[in-house]
ZADREN-517533 format. One record per residue (C-alpha): residue in three letters; residue number from 1; y, z, x. Coordinates in nm, 2 decimals, always signed. Layout:
# residues N
[rec Ala NUM [Y Z X]]
...
This chain:
# residues 445
[rec Met 1 [-4.08 -2.30 -0.47]]
[rec Leu 2 [-4.09 -2.23 -0.11]]
[rec Thr 3 [-3.86 -1.93 -0.01]]
[rec Arg 4 [-3.80 -1.79 +0.32]]
[rec Arg 5 [-3.90 -1.45 +0.20]]
[rec Thr 6 [-4.27 -1.68 +0.12]]
[rec Ile 7 [-4.27 -1.81 +0.45]]
[rec Leu 8 [-4.23 -1.48 +0.62]]
[rec Lys 9 [-4.50 -1.33 +0.44]]
[rec Gln 10 [-4.71 -1.65 +0.53]]
[rec Leu 11 [-4.63 -1.59 +0.87]]
[rec Gly 12 [-4.75 -1.21 +0.85]]
[rec Ile 13 [-4.43 -1.08 +0.95]]
[rec Ala 14 [-4.41 -0.67 +0.82]]
[rec Pro 15 [-4.21 -0.60 +0.53]]
[rec Ala 16 [-4.02 -0.35 +0.72]]
[rec Ala 17 [-3.86 -0.63 +0.93]]
[rec Leu 18 [-3.74 -0.80 +0.62]]
[rec Pro 19 [-3.41 -0.61 +0.56]]
[rec Phe 20 [-3.30 -0.68 +0.92]]
[rec Leu 21 [-3.37 -1.02 +0.87]]
[rec Gly 22 [-3.17 -1.06 +0.53]]
[rec Asn 23 [-2.82 -0.98 +0.73]]
[rec Leu 24 [-2.90 -1.32 +0.95]]
[rec Pro 25 [-2.73 -1.64 +0.90]]
[rec Ser 26 [-3.05 -1.78 +0.83]]
[rec Phe 27 [-3.06 -1.59 +0.51]]
[rec Ala 28 [-2.70 -1.63 +0.38]]
[rec Ser 29 [-2.67 -1.77 +0.03]]
[rec Ala 30 [-2.56 -2.12 +0.04]]
[rec Ser 31 [-2.49 -2.11 -0.34]]
[rec Ala 32 [-2.27 -1.82 -0.37]]
[rec Ser 33 [-2.03 -1.90 -0.66]]
[rec Arg 34 [-1.76 -1.65 -0.57]]
[rec Pro 35 [-1.62 -1.41 -0.29]]
[rec Arg 36 [-1.81 -1.09 -0.19]]
[rec Gln 37 [-1.68 -0.81 -0.35]]
[rec Arg 38 [-1.71 -0.43 -0.25]]
[rec Leu 39 [-1.62 -0.13 -0.42]]
[rec Val 40 [-1.60 +0.26 -0.26]]
[rec Ile 41 [-1.54 +0.53 -0.48]]
[rec Val 42 [-1.39 +0.86 -0.31]]
[rec Phe 43 [-1.41 +1.17 -0.46]]
[rec Ser 44 [-1.21 +1.50 -0.41]]
[rec Pro 45 [-1.22 +1.81 -0.62]]
[rec Asp 46 [-1.02 +2.06 -0.80]]
[rec Gly 47 [-0.73 +1.87 -0.96]]
[rec Val 48 [-0.41 +1.76 -0.78]]
[rec Val 49 [-0.02 +1.93 -0.77]]
[rec Lys 50 [+0.10 +1.68 -1.03]]
[rec Arg 51 [+0.44 +1.68 -0.93]]
[rec Asn 52 [+0.38 +1.57 -0.57]]
[rec Phe 53 [+0.09 +1.32 -0.68]]
[rec Trp 54 [+0.25 +1.12 -0.95]]
[rec Pro 55 [+0.59 +0.91 -0.91]]
[rec Glu 56 [+0.86 +0.99 -1.14]]
[rec Gln 57 [+0.80 +0.67 -1.37]]
[rec Ala 58 [+0.58 +0.37 -1.38]]
[rec Gly 59 [+0.68 +0.04 -1.21]]
[rec Thr 60 [+0.66 -0.11 -0.87]]
[rec Phe 61 [+0.70 +0.04 -0.53]]
[rec Thr 62 [+0.61 -0.26 -0.33]]
[rec Thr 63 [+0.78 -0.31 +0.00]]
[rec Pro 64 [+1.17 -0.41 -0.05]]
[rec Pro 65 [+1.34 -0.65 +0.13]]
[rec Pro 66 [+1.42 -0.56 +0.50]]
[rec Asp 67 [+1.78 -0.47 +0.42]]
[rec Val 68 [+1.63 -0.20 +0.12]]
[rec Gln 69 [+1.53 +0.13 +0.17]]
[rec Pro 70 [+1.20 +0.17 +0.01]]
[rec Ala 71 [+1.18 +0.48 -0.21]]
[rec Ala 72 [+0.94 +0.76 -0.07]]
[rec Leu 73 [+0.60 +0.78 -0.22]]
[rec Pro 74 [+0.52 +1.12 -0.34]]
[rec Pro 75 [+0.40 +1.36 -0.06]]
[rec Ile 76 [+0.04 +1.38 -0.14]]
[rec Leu 77 [+0.00 +0.99 -0.14]]
[rec Ala 78 [+0.24 +0.95 +0.16]]
[rec Pro 79 [-0.08 +0.84 +0.42]]
[rec Phe 80 [-0.08 +0.54 +0.18]]
[rec Glu 81 [+0.25 +0.43 +0.30]]
[rec Pro 82 [+0.11 +0.13 +0.51]]
[rec Phe 83 [-0.08 +0.03 +0.19]]
[rec Arg 84 [+0.21 +0.05 -0.08]]
[rec Asp 85 [+0.15 -0.30 -0.14]]
[rec Gln 86 [-0.23 -0.26 -0.22]]
[rec Leu 87 [-0.18 +0.07 -0.38]]
[rec Leu 88 [-0.22 +0.09 -0.74]]
[rec Leu 89 [-0.19 +0.42 -0.93]]
[rec Val 90 [-0.33 +0.43 -1.29]]
[rec Lys 91 [-0.18 +0.75 -1.49]]
[rec Gly 92 [-0.25 +0.81 -1.87]]
[rec Val 93 [-0.64 +0.77 -1.84]]
[rec His 94 [-0.80 +1.10 -1.97]]
[rec Asn 95 [-1.16 +1.21 -1.96]]
[rec Gln 96 [-1.20 +1.26 -2.32]]
[rec Val 97 [-1.57 +1.35 -2.29]]
[rec Arg 98 [-1.64 +1.67 -2.46]]
[rec Gly 99 [-1.96 +1.87 -2.53]]
[rec Asp 100 [-2.17 +2.13 -2.32]]
[rec Gly 101 [-2.05 +2.27 -2.00]]
[rec Asp 102 [-1.76 +2.40 -1.87]]
[rec Gly 103 [-1.43 +2.21 -1.73]]
[rec His 104 [-1.55 +2.11 -1.40]]
[rec Met 105 [-1.92 +2.10 -1.52]]
[rec Arg 106 [-1.79 +1.81 -1.72]]
[rec Gly 107 [-1.55 +1.71 -1.50]]
[rec Ile 108 [-1.78 +1.60 -1.23]]
[rec Gly 109 [-2.08 +1.51 -1.46]]
[rec Cys 110 [-1.87 +1.28 -1.71]]
[rec Leu 111 [-1.65 +1.14 -1.47]]
[rec Leu 112 [-1.83 +0.83 -1.38]]
[rec Thr 113 [-2.07 +0.85 -1.66]]
[rec Gly 114 [-1.84 +0.85 -1.93]]
[rec Ile 115 [-2.11 +1.04 -2.13]]
[rec Glu 116 [-2.21 +1.40 -2.22]]
[rec Leu 117 [-2.43 +1.62 -2.06]]
[rec Phe 118 [-2.74 +1.71 -2.19]]
[rec Pro 119 [-2.80 +2.06 -2.31]]
[rec Gly 120 [-2.95 +2.31 -2.04]]
[rec Asn 121 [-2.94 +2.64 -1.95]]
[rec Ile 122 [-2.67 +2.61 -1.62]]
[rec Gln 123 [-2.40 +2.85 -1.73]]
[rec Gly 124 [-2.06 +2.78 -1.62]]
[rec Gly 125 [-1.74 +3.03 -1.70]]
[rec Ser 126 [-1.76 +3.13 -2.04]]
[rec Asp 127 [-1.84 +2.79 -2.19]]
[rec Thr 128 [-2.19 +2.67 -2.34]]
[rec Pro 129 [-2.46 +2.60 -2.08]]
[rec Ala 130 [-2.57 +2.25 -2.01]]
[rec Gly 131 [-2.77 +2.03 -1.80]]
[rec Trp 132 [-2.76 +1.70 -1.64]]
[rec Ala 133 [-2.53 +1.38 -1.73]]
[rec Ser 134 [-2.68 +1.17 -1.99]]
[rec Gly 135 [-2.64 +0.82 -1.88]]
[rec Lys 136 [-2.59 +0.64 -1.54]]
[rec Ser 137 [-2.28 +0.64 -1.35]]
[rec Ile 138 [-2.05 +0.34 -1.33]]
[rec Asp 139 [-2.14 +0.27 -0.95]]
[rec Gln 140 [-2.54 +0.23 -1.05]]
[rec Glu 141 [-2.46 +0.02 -1.33]]
[rec Ile 142 [-2.28 -0.23 -1.11]]
[rec Arg 143 [-2.55 -0.17 -0.82]]
[rec Glu 144 [-2.81 -0.27 -1.08]]
[rec Phe 145 [-2.61 -0.56 -1.19]]
[rec Leu 146 [-2.53 -0.70 -0.84]]
[rec Gln 147 [-2.91 -0.65 -0.73]]
[rec Ala 148 [-3.03 -0.86 -1.04]]
[rec Ser 149 [-2.88 -1.16 -0.86]]
[rec Pro 150 [-3.01 -1.31 -0.56]]
[rec Glu 151 [-2.65 -1.38 -0.45]]
[rec Thr 152 [-2.54 -1.03 -0.43]]
[rec Thr 153 [-2.84 -0.86 -0.36]]
[rec Thr 154 [-2.82 -0.62 -0.06]]
[rec Arg 155 [-3.08 -0.37 +0.15]]
[rec Phe 156 [-2.95 -0.07 -0.05]]
[rec Gly 157 [-2.78 -0.17 -0.33]]
[rec Ser 158 [-2.54 +0.14 -0.29]]
[rec Leu 159 [-2.53 +0.40 -0.03]]
[rec Glu 160 [-2.38 +0.74 -0.12]]
[rec Phe 161 [-2.20 +0.96 +0.13]]
[rec Gly 162 [-2.13 +1.32 +0.14]]
[rec Val 163 [-1.91 +1.53 +0.31]]
[rec Leu 164 [-2.01 +1.91 +0.31]]
[rec Val 165 [-2.18 +1.86 +0.00]]
[rec Pro 166 [-2.34 +2.23 -0.06]]
[rec Asn 167 [-2.70 +2.22 +0.00]]
[rec Lys 168 [-2.81 +2.29 -0.33]]
[rec Ser 169 [-2.87 +2.10 -0.66]]
[rec Asp 170 [-2.65 +2.16 -0.97]]
[rec Ile 171 [-2.40 +1.99 -1.21]]
[rec Trp 172 [-2.11 +2.10 -0.96]]
[rec Thr 173 [-2.25 +1.88 -0.67]]
[rec Arg 174 [-2.34 +1.55 -0.83]]
[rec Met 175 [-2.14 +1.27 -0.95]]
[rec Val 176 [-2.38 +0.98 -0.90]]
[rec Tyr 177 [-2.66 +0.91 -1.19]]
[rec Ser 178 [-2.92 +0.65 -1.17]]
[rec Gly 179 [-3.00 +0.70 -1.54]]
[rec Pro 180 [-3.02 +0.98 -1.80]]
[rec Asn 181 [-3.09 +1.32 -1.65]]
[rec Gln 182 [-3.13 +1.14 -1.29]]
[rec Pro 183 [-2.87 +1.27 -1.05]]
[rec Val 184 [-2.82 +1.09 -0.69]]
[rec Ala 185 [-2.76 +1.33 -0.43]]
[rec Pro 186 [-2.53 +1.21 -0.16]]
[rec Ile 187 [-2.64 +1.23 +0.20]]
[rec Asp 188 [-2.40 +1.45 +0.40]]
[rec Asp 189 [-2.56 +1.45 +0.71]]
[rec Pro 190 [-2.42 +1.15 +0.95]]
[rec Tyr 191 [-2.74 +1.17 +1.18]]
[rec Gln 192 [-2.94 +1.17 +0.82]]
[rec Met 193 [-2.75 +0.86 +0.71]]
[rec Phe 194 [-2.75 +0.69 +1.06]]
[rec Lys 195 [-3.12 +0.73 +1.05]]
[rec Lys 196 [-3.16 +0.56 +0.67]]
[rec Leu 197 [-2.91 +0.26 +0.81]]
[rec Tyr 198 [-3.07 +0.21 +1.16]]
[rec Gly 199 [-3.38 +0.43 +1.18]]
[rec Gln 200 [-3.61 +0.09 +1.17]]
[rec Thr 201 [-3.44 -0.10 +1.45]]
[rec Lys 202 [-3.74 -0.12 +1.66]]
[rec Asp 203 [-3.88 -0.35 +1.41]]
[rec Arg 204 [-3.63 -0.59 +1.58]]
[rec Glu 205 [-3.83 -0.59 +1.90]]
[rec Ser 206 [-4.15 -0.61 +1.68]]
[rec Leu 207 [-4.04 -0.91 +1.52]]
[rec Gln 208 [-3.98 -1.07 +1.86]]
[rec Ser 209 [-4.33 -1.06 +1.95]]
[rec Val 210 [-4.46 -1.19 +1.64]]
[rec Leu 211 [-4.23 -1.48 +1.66]]
[rec Asp 212 [-4.36 -1.53 +1.98]]
[rec Asp 213 [-4.72 -1.54 +1.85]]
[rec Val 214 [-4.64 -1.74 +1.53]]
[rec Arg 215 [-4.46 -1.98 +1.74]]
[rec Asp 216 [-4.77 -2.07 +1.94]]
[rec Asp 217 [-4.99 -2.04 +1.61]]
[rec Leu 218 [-4.77 -2.34 +1.49]]
[rec Ala 219 [-4.82 -2.56 +1.75]]
[rec Arg 220 [-5.17 -2.58 +1.78]]
[rec Leu 221 [-5.19 -2.61 +1.41]]
[rec Ala 222 [-4.95 -2.87 +1.38]]
[rec Ala 223 [-5.17 -3.14 +1.56]]
[rec Lys 224 [-5.45 -3.08 +1.29]]
[rec Leu 225 [-5.26 -3.13 +0.98]]
[rec Pro 226 [-5.20 -3.43 +0.78]]
[rec Ala 227 [-4.84 -3.60 +0.81]]
[rec Glu 228 [-4.72 -3.42 +0.48]]
[rec Asp 229 [-4.82 -3.09 +0.60]]
[rec Arg 230 [-4.73 -3.16 +0.94]]
[rec Lys 231 [-4.34 -3.19 +0.81]]
[rec Leu 232 [-4.34 -2.88 +0.63]]
[rec Leu 233 [-4.50 -2.68 +0.93]]
[rec Glu 234 [-4.22 -2.85 +1.15]]
[rec Glu 235 [-3.96 -2.68 +0.89]]
[rec His 236 [-4.16 -2.35 +0.95]]
[rec Ala 237 [-4.13 -2.39 +1.32]]
[rec Glu 238 [-3.76 -2.45 +1.30]]
[rec Leu 239 [-3.70 -2.15 +1.09]]
[rec Val 240 [-3.89 -1.94 +1.36]]
[rec Arg 241 [-3.68 -2.09 +1.63]]
[rec Asn 242 [-3.35 -2.03 +1.44]]
[rec Phe 243 [-3.47 -1.67 +1.43]]
[rec Glu 244 [-3.54 -1.65 +1.80]]
[rec Arg 245 [-3.19 -1.79 +1.86]]
[rec Glu 246 [-3.04 -1.54 +1.64]]
[rec Leu 247 [-3.20 -1.25 +1.76]]
[rec Ala 248 [-3.13 -1.34 +2.11]]
[rec Ser 249 [-2.75 -1.40 +2.02]]
[rec His 250 [-2.72 -1.09 +1.72]]
[rec His 251 [-2.36 -1.04 +1.84]]
[rec Gly 252 [-2.19 -1.34 +1.61]]
[rec Pro 253 [-1.98 -1.28 +1.35]]
[rec Thr 254 [-2.22 -1.14 +1.11]]
[rec Ser 255 [-2.35 -0.88 +1.31]]
[rec His 256 [-2.18 -0.53 +1.34]]
[rec Pro 257 [-2.14 -0.28 +1.64]]
[rec Val 258 [-2.39 +0.03 +1.56]]
[rec Pro 259 [-2.19 +0.33 +1.53]]
[rec Val 260 [-2.22 +0.57 +1.81]]
[rec Leu 261 [-2.19 +0.91 +1.68]]
[rec Glu 262 [-2.08 +1.23 +1.85]]
[rec Gln 263 [-2.38 +1.46 +1.93]]
[rec Gly 264 [-2.43 +1.82 +1.81]]
[rec Val 265 [-2.18 +1.82 +1.53]]
[rec Val 266 [-2.33 +2.11 +1.30]]
[rec Glu 267 [-2.27 +2.10 +0.91]]
[rec Gln 268 [-1.99 +2.38 +0.88]]
[rec Asn 269 [-1.64 +2.44 +0.74]]
[rec Asp 270 [-1.44 +2.36 +1.06]]
[rec Gln 271 [-1.65 +2.04 +1.18]]
[rec Met 272 [-1.55 +1.89 +0.81]]
[rec Pro 273 [-1.28 +1.64 +1.00]]
[rec Thr 274 [-1.52 +1.50 +1.25]]
[rec Ile 275 [-1.81 +1.48 +1.00]]
[rec Ser 276 [-1.56 +1.27 +0.77]]
[rec Arg 277 [-1.49 +1.04 +1.04]]
[rec Met 278 [-1.85 +1.01 +1.14]]
[rec Gln 279 [-1.93 +0.91 +0.76]]
[rec Ile 280 [-1.64 +0.69 +0.76]]
[rec Asp 281 [-1.77 +0.52 +1.06]]
[rec Leu 282 [-2.11 +0.46 +0.90]]
[rec Leu 283 [-1.94 +0.36 +0.59]]
[rec Val 284 [-1.76 +0.10 +0.71]]
[rec Ala 285 [-2.05 -0.03 +0.92]]
[rec Ser 286 [-2.29 -0.03 +0.62]]
[rec Leu 287 [-2.02 -0.27 +0.43]]
[rec Gln 288 [-1.99 -0.48 +0.75]]
[rec Ala 289 [-2.35 -0.56 +0.79]]
[rec Asp 290 [-2.37 -0.63 +0.40]]
[rec Phe 291 [-2.63 -0.34 +0.38]]
[rec Thr 292 [-2.47 -0.24 +0.05]]
[rec Arg 293 [-2.15 -0.36 -0.13]]
[rec Val 294 [-2.11 -0.04 -0.35]]
[rec Ala 295 [-2.08 +0.32 -0.20]]
[rec Thr 296 [-1.94 +0.63 -0.27]]
[rec Leu 297 [-1.80 +0.92 -0.07]]
[rec Gln 298 [-1.82 +1.25 -0.16]]
[rec Phe 299 [-1.60 +1.54 -0.05]]
[rec Thr 300 [-1.75 +1.88 -0.08]]
[rec Asn 301 [-1.83 +1.93 -0.49]]
[rec Ser 302 [-1.65 +2.02 -0.79]]
[rec Val 303 [-1.54 +2.41 -0.72]]
[rec Gly 304 [-1.52 +2.29 -0.42]]
[rec Gln 305 [-1.45 +2.59 -0.14]]
[rec Pro 306 [-1.36 +2.43 +0.19]]
[rec Ser 307 [-1.12 +2.65 +0.39]]
[rec Met 308 [-0.91 +2.39 +0.60]]
[rec Arg 309 [-0.79 +2.59 +0.89]]
[rec Trp 310 [-0.70 +2.30 +1.06]]
[rec Leu 311 [-0.40 +2.24 +0.85]]
[rec Gly 312 [-0.28 +2.61 +0.96]]
[rec Phe 313 [-0.39 +2.85 +0.64]]
[rec Gln 314 [-0.71 +3.00 +0.58]]
[rec Asp 315 [-0.73 +3.03 +0.23]]
[rec Lys 316 [-1.00 +2.83 +0.01]]
[rec Gln 317 [-0.94 +2.52 -0.20]]
[rec His 318 [-1.07 +2.62 -0.54]]
[rec Asp 319 [-0.91 +2.98 -0.55]]
[rec Leu 320 [-0.58 +2.81 -0.47]]
[rec Ser 321 [-0.64 +2.58 -0.73]]
[rec His 322 [-0.63 +2.84 -0.96]]
[rec Lys 323 [-0.29 +2.96 -0.90]]
[rec Pro 324 [-0.02 +2.92 -1.15]]
[rec Asn 325 [+0.21 +2.63 -1.07]]
[rec Ser 326 [+0.48 +2.86 -1.02]]
[rec Asp 327 [+0.32 +3.00 -0.67]]
[rec Ala 328 [+0.53 +2.80 -0.46]]
[rec Glu 329 [+0.30 +2.88 -0.13]]
[rec Ala 330 [-0.03 +2.80 -0.31]]
[rec Gln 331 [+0.15 +2.44 -0.43]]
[rec Glu 332 [+0.25 +2.36 -0.10]]
[rec Lys 333 [-0.07 +2.46 +0.06]]
[rec Leu 334 [-0.28 +2.24 -0.23]]
[rec Thr 335 [-0.02 +1.97 -0.14]]
[rec Lys 336 [-0.16 +1.96 +0.20]]
[rec Ile 337 [-0.50 +1.97 +0.11]]
[rec Asn 338 [-0.48 +1.65 -0.10]]
[rec Ala 339 [-0.27 +1.46 +0.16]]
[rec Trp 340 [-0.55 +1.55 +0.39]]
[rec Tyr 341 [-0.80 +1.37 +0.16]]
[rec Ala 342 [-0.55 +1.08 +0.15]]
[rec Gly 343 [-0.52 +1.09 +0.49]]
[rec Glu 344 [-0.90 +1.04 +0.54]]
[rec Ile 345 [-0.88 +0.75 +0.28]]
[rec Ala 346 [-0.62 +0.59 +0.45]]
[rec His 347 [-0.81 +0.61 +0.75]]
[rec Leu 348 [-1.07 +0.42 +0.58]]
[rec Ala 349 [-0.85 +0.16 +0.48]]
[rec His 350 [-0.73 +0.12 +0.81]]
[rec Arg 351 [-1.07 +0.06 +0.93]]
[rec Leu 352 [-1.12 -0.18 +0.69]]
[rec Ala 353 [-0.80 -0.36 +0.71]]
[rec Gln 354 [-0.86 -0.38 +1.14]]
[rec Thr 355 [-1.21 -0.54 +1.07]]
[rec Pro 356 [-1.23 -0.93 +0.98]]
[rec Glu 357 [-1.44 -1.01 +0.66]]
[rec Pro 358 [-1.76 -1.14 +0.82]]
[rec Gly 359 [-1.80 -1.49 +0.73]]
[rec Gly 360 [-1.48 -1.52 +0.55]]
[rec Asp 361 [-1.11 -1.50 +0.53]]
[rec Gly 362 [-0.87 -1.20 +0.56]]
[rec Ser 363 [-0.99 -0.83 +0.65]]
[rec Met 364 [-1.25 -0.65 +0.50]]
[rec Leu 365 [-0.99 -0.45 +0.29]]
[rec Asp 366 [-0.89 -0.78 +0.14]]
[rec His 367 [-1.27 -0.80 -0.01]]
[rec Thr 368 [-1.30 -0.42 -0.07]]
[rec Thr 369 [-1.15 -0.19 -0.32]]
[rec Ile 370 [-1.13 +0.20 -0.27]]
[rec Leu 371 [-1.10 +0.40 -0.57]]
[rec Trp 372 [-1.01 +0.77 -0.50]]
[rec Thr 373 [-1.05 +0.99 -0.80]]
[rec Asn 374 [-1.11 +1.38 -0.91]]
[rec Glu 375 [-1.28 +1.56 -1.16]]
[rec Leu 376 [-0.95 +1.75 -1.29]]
[rec Gly 377 [-0.60 +1.62 -1.36]]
[rec Glu 378 [-0.49 +1.97 -1.27]]
[rec Gly 379 [-0.70 +2.26 -1.14]]
[rec Asn 380 [-0.56 +2.59 -1.28]]
[rec Ser 381 [-0.57 +2.45 -1.66]]
[rec His 382 [-0.91 +2.25 -1.57]]
[rec Ser 383 [-0.71 +1.98 -1.74]]
[rec His 384 [-0.90 +1.61 -1.74]]
[rec Asn 385 [-0.58 +1.46 -1.85]]
[rec Asp 386 [-0.41 +1.23 -1.61]]
[rec Ile 387 [-0.72 +1.22 -1.40]]
[rec Pro 388 [-0.62 +1.07 -1.04]]
[rec Trp 389 [-0.71 +0.70 -1.03]]
[rec Val 390 [-0.63 +0.56 -0.71]]
[rec Phe 391 [-0.69 +0.22 -0.60]]
[rec Ile 392 [-0.64 +0.03 -0.25]]
[rec Gly 393 [-0.76 -0.29 -0.15]]
[rec Gly 394 [-0.84 -0.64 -0.29]]
[rec Gly 395 [-1.22 -0.62 -0.35]]
[rec Ile 396 [-1.18 -0.66 -0.75]]
[rec Gly 397 [-0.87 -0.82 -0.77]]
[rec Phe 398 [-0.61 -0.55 -0.93]]
[rec Ser 399 [-0.29 -0.59 -0.87]]
[rec Gly 400 [-0.11 -0.34 -0.62]]
[rec Gly 401 [+0.22 -0.20 -0.55]]
[rec Arg 402 [+0.29 +0.00 -0.87]]
[rec Met 403 [+0.20 +0.27 -1.10]]
[rec Val 404 [+0.05 +0.20 -1.45]]
[rec Asp 405 [+0.08 +0.44 -1.71]]
[rec Ala 406 [-0.20 +0.36 -1.99]]
[rec Gly 407 [-0.05 +0.59 -2.23]]
[rec Gly 408 [-0.36 +0.82 -2.27]]
[rec Val 409 [-0.69 +0.64 -2.32]]
[rec Pro 410 [-1.02 +0.73 -2.24]]
[rec His 411 [-1.14 +0.68 -1.90]]
[rec Asn 412 [-1.43 +0.50 -2.03]]
[rec Arg 413 [-1.22 +0.19 -2.09]]
[rec Leu 414 [-1.12 +0.20 -1.72]]
[rec Leu 415 [-1.46 +0.23 -1.63]]
[rec Leu 416 [-1.53 -0.08 -1.82]]
[rec Ser 417 [-1.26 -0.25 -1.66]]
[rec Ile 418 [-1.38 -0.20 -1.30]]
[rec Ala 419 [-1.74 -0.32 -1.38]]
[rec Gln 420 [-1.59 -0.63 -1.52]]
[rec Ala 421 [-1.38 -0.68 -1.24]]
[rec Met 422 [-1.69 -0.67 -1.02]]
[rec Gly 423 [-1.80 -0.93 -1.21]]
[rec His 424 [-2.01 -0.76 -1.47]]
[rec Ala 425 [-1.85 -0.95 -1.76]]
[rec Gly 426 [-2.11 -0.91 -1.99]]
[rec Leu 427 [-2.06 -0.53 -2.00]]
[rec Ser 428 [-1.89 -0.46 -2.32]]
[rec Arg 429 [-1.95 -0.09 -2.39]]
[rec Phe 430 [-2.04 +0.19 -2.09]]
[rec Gly 431 [-2.11 +0.57 -2.14]]
[rec Asn 432 [-2.01 +0.69 -2.52]]
[rec Pro 433 [-1.95 +0.39 -2.70]]
[rec Asp 434 [-1.69 +0.59 -2.93]]
[rec Tyr 435 [-1.48 +0.61 -2.63]]
[rec Cys 436 [-1.46 +0.23 -2.51]]
[rec Ser 437 [-1.40 +0.06 -2.88]]
[rec Glu 438 [-1.11 -0.10 -2.77]]
[rec Gly 439 [-1.29 -0.25 -2.47]]
[rec Pro 440 [-1.16 -0.26 -2.11]]
[rec Leu 441 [-0.81 -0.19 -2.03]]
[rec Thr 442 [-0.54 -0.48 -1.98]]
[rec Gly 443 [-0.26 -0.54 -1.72]]
[rec Leu 444 [-0.47 -0.44 -1.43]]
[rec Ala 445 [-0.51 -0.76 -1.25]]
C-alpha cells in the first residue's frame, strides 16, 4: 500500500521534517472513528487540608437555576467556580499499595503505577529502603495504546512538564514510569521544553526548497513514463502542490501560534508563578498542535518545599504540612498554597476553554480531561486515604458537577477507569492485579 510516508521517503524528504508534516491537513486521518481525546495529569505534593478541600457530602454541585444561590465550593476548590459544571471530585479512593519505602516514596512512586516499589537502597524516614517503581504509570500505558494506532499516534506520544522539580534523580521526584525501573524525568525548564517542541522549525524552510526541486523533477519525469505510471506520478505531484499550499498558508485552523516565552527567567523559587504560566502556555500549544494527547504537569516533588512568598508568608510547604490540624495558622497557609495550585490548574482549564477545538466542535477543554492529584490525602499523617482526584473537562466523558464517594476502593480501579475511558477497553488489570480484581469504577460517566 502506498502511504504518504512512503511517498515522502521516495521523494527524499528528510525524516526530521516528517513530524511537522504530520500535523498538516494533508496528513489528517480521514478514517478516525471517534472524537479526539486528551488527558493531562497534574501533580502537587504533600496532601491537602481535608476540611477545606472536600465538600461536606457527596452529590451534585452543578449551577442551580438563576434564582437560586449556589453553595460555595470549598476554599481550595474556589478557583474552579467557573468550571463547576465540568468538575468531578472522586473521594474514597485510596492508594492501598504497600511494601518498601516511606509514605512519600510510596505516595508518588505508586500514585500512577498502582504497584509496589522495588527493594532498593534509598532510605526515607525510618521506613524500609526502596528503589524505583516496579511497573509503568497509567499515562504511559495510555500513551502506548494511542501510539499503536495510526488514528491516534502523535509526534511525541506523551510530554512530561515540570515546575521547579529538583535537579536530582530520586524516588521523590519521579511519578512517570515507562516500565519497571524506568522513571521518566519531567522537563522543568521552559526553554528546554520549547526547544524540544520547536527546535526543528528550520526544517520547514529546508522542506520548501526540497519541494521546489521535487516539483521540477516530477515534471521532467512525467513525459518519459507510461500512462499508468504517469497517473501515479501526477498524484505525487498533486501531493507536493498541497504541501506547498499548506506551507504558504500555515495559519489555518489546524495550525497554532507558537508561544513567545519571557526571556531570562531563572529556575528559582520566586519565579515559580512565571515558570508555571510558561509551561502551561507550552502545554496548551502542544495539545493544540496535536504534538501529544497525553501530558503530565508536575509541580515540584513529593516532600516539596517551595516557599510561596507571593502569597504573603515565608514558610516552606512540606514543613507546614507536618503541623497538626489544630495549628490554625498552618492550616490557613496550606489552604492558600493548595488554592494557588488550583488557580494554576484553573488557568490551564481557561486556556483550553478559550481555544476552539482544531478541526472539531466546541473548545479544547470539551475534548480534554485535566486530572489533579497528590501523593497524600493529608500531609501530617502521611495518609494514602482519600487522595485528591479532581477531574475537569470533557475529554474522557466523566460526568461533572458533582462529588462521588467511592467508599474506600483501591486507586488501581480508578486508573483502570481512566484508561478505558481513553478508549483502552481491552485493559482489564493495571498495576498490582490484587487491587483491581473488581474492575474499573462505575458511575463516573
